[in-house]
N, C-alpha and C positions, 0 to 999 in steps of 0.2 A: 416527340415532336420537337425539332430544333428551331428556335426562334432567332431570326437574324435582324438586328436593329439597323434600320436605314439612318445613317448619321446625318443625312441632309435635313431630316425632320426631328429625329430623336436626339436629345442631348445637345440640340443646337441652341436652345435657350440657356443652357448651362455653360456652354463654352463656344467661343468663336474659332477654336483650333480643331480641325478635324482629327488630328492625332490624339488630342486629349479626349475628344468624344469617344474614340475607340477605347481608351482606358476607363472612361466613365461607364461605357456599355458593359465592359468586362466586369467592372466592380458591381454593377447592378444585377449581374447574372445572365446576360445575353449569351446565347451559344455561338453567335457569329455576328458579323457586321457586313454592311454593304453600303455603297454610295453611288452617286450618279457619275459625274465627270471625274476623270483622273487628271485631266490637263490643268485643272485649276488648284491642284493640291501638291504639297511638298512630298514627293513620293518616298524620299529617304526617311522622313519623319513618319509616314504612314507605315512603311516596312518596319521601322524600329518599334512602333506601338504594337504592331501585330506580333512581332517576335517577343516582346516583352510580356504581352498578355496571353500569348498562345491562341489568339482569336483567329479563326478562319475568316477570310474574305470571301463571302458567299457569291456576291455579284457586283458588277459595275456596268456602266454604259459603254457600249462600243461607239467610239468617236470616229469621225465627226458626226453629229446629227445631220441627217440628209433626207431628202424627199426620195424615198427608195422606189417610188412609182414613176420616177423621172429618169430615163436612161442617161441624161446629160449629167446626172450626179453620181452615177454608178462608179466611175473610175475613181473619183475622189474618196467615196465611201470605202471602196475596197482597199485603196491605198492606206487610208487611215485605220482600217481594220487591222492591217499588218502591225501597226504601231500598238493598237489596243491589245492585240495578242501578246506582243512582247512584254508590255506592262503587266497583263494578267499573269503571264508565266512568272514574272519577277515577284509577284505578290501572292502567288499560289491560288489565284481566282480561276474558277472553272466555268463561270457563266458570265457571258456578255449579253447585254440587253440592247435590242434595237427596236426603234419605232418606225412605222411605215411612212409617216409624215402626212401632210395635208392632202385632202382630195384636191385634184388639179381641176379648177373650173374649165369647162368646155372640152375636157378630154374623156373619152369614153371609159367607163369603169373597167370594162373587159381589157382594154389596152393598158390601163394602169396596173391591173392585177397581173398581166403577163410580164410587165416590167419588174414587178416585185418578185415574182417566182424566179426570173432570170438572175437578179442580183443576189437572191438567196442561194442559188446554185453556185454562183461565183464565190460567195462567202464560205460555202461548205468546202469548196476546193482549198481555200486558204486555211481553214480550220482542220482539215483532215490530218490526223495523226498528232495533234497538239494536245488532246485531252481536254480542250476548251469547246464549249457549245455556245451557239448563238440563239437567244430567245427573242421571238417577235412578240411584241406586247400590244393587245387591243386596249384602247382607251375610250372612256365614255365621251360621247358628244353632247350629252344632255346638260352637263354642268361645267366640267373642267376643260374639255378639248373640242369645242365646236369646230366642225370642218375637218376633223381627223378622218383619214381614209378608212381605217379599220376598226370600227367600234364593236363588231360582232365576234364573239368567240367561235361560233360554229364555222363562220367563213374563214377565220384565221386558221382553224385546224384543217379546213379543206386545202388551204394554201400550203400548210405544213405537209400534208399528205402528197400534194402535187410535187413539192420539192423532193420529198422522199429521201432525205439524207439524214443519217443519225446525228450529224453535226448541228442541225437546225431543229429547234423545237418551239414551244410556246411558253411565254411568261403569263400566267393567269392571274389576274388581280380580281379578288372577289369583291372589292369595292367597286371598281369600274363596272364589272359584270352586274352587280347588284343595282347600281345606278341606272343601268340599261334595262332593269327589270327582267334579267335572264334567270331561268332555273338551271342551276348547276348541273343537275342530272341530265336535263335535256340537251344542253349545249355541249357538254363534255362527252356524255354517253360512254362509249366503250374506248375512248381515246385519252384517258388520263395519263397513260404512259407516254404521250407526246408532250406533257408538261415537264419543263425542266426547272421551273422556279415558280413560286406562288407568292403573291402579296395580299396583305389584308389591311383594311381600315373600315371603320363603321360609317354609317350614313344616317342622318345628315351630319355635316360637320368635318368629316374625314378625321375623326379622332379615334382613340383606342377602341378595340372590340369591347362590346358591352355598353358603349356610350350612346348607341343609336339602335336602329331597328333591324339591321341586317342579320340573317341567320348564319353567321360566320363559323361558328363551332360546328354546326350541322353540316355545312358545306365542306369544311375540312375533313370532318370524320368520313364523309362520303368519298372524297378524292383519295384519302389514304386507304380506304377500303377497296378502292377500284383501280389501284395501280400507281398512284403517285407516291414517290418515295423521297422527295427533296426536302429542302428547308422551307420555312414559312417566314417571308420578309415582312417586317413591320414598317409599313410605308405610310405613317400616319402622323398627325400633328397631336402631340400629347395635350390633353385638356388641362393637365396640371403638371407636375414635375415628371420628367422621363422615367426616373427609377420607379416612381409610383405607378406610372402607366404601364411599365414592362410587367410589374407584379400583378396588376389588375388584368392584363392581357393573358397571363398564364392561367389565371383563374377562369377567365371568360371563355378561353378556348379549351380548357381542360388539359393544358400542356404540362402539368406537373410542376414540381418545385425547381 
């Protein structure tokens, strides 16, 4: 099991410099790193830190953030996706993360879903042949993202199936899923191969695995046994130091030394 430290949350208390956080993550034994926006970072410094440490960049956000259920925002998203693809290539990143955006008040849900499928088809065309995949991420509406369009994993997987392109898959966050009281086995079922990246954090608090009550280790074991083969992103706020939280996470998830 390869653990990818999200440097937006991990090592943020230790350094304000994203490139230095990569070095700290490497020194603490992370297998990879990931982050959110690329546009707010010194990409030259990021590239150098990755080169120096030999750390893979597991994932980053496809910019710009957009309401993908709104056709009026599709052109700007797809144009920006081209820039994100170029940055991802330059940094060796193979997973871009997209969020559906907010539920649009007064707009029928079926219409919004059709728009989401259409823009993902367009994204697949731009990603074809690049070796980079786009992962759509469900987010919980109970605590962190009220009003988000896509809180349910099963519906998200149905949308991925409707798009039916290998360039588009799912980012599955066991924290968001757990907060929504989902059963991993039920909502993923036979479709673990559609998952291109996984995130973990515990609940309550969104701290490291083992700090709360979610059955994260059990969920991950099930995913790996049923077709998932990617990395596990650590997208949590360390309750103490980041290096200690990384070590505790390896023990809690049974991820080895």
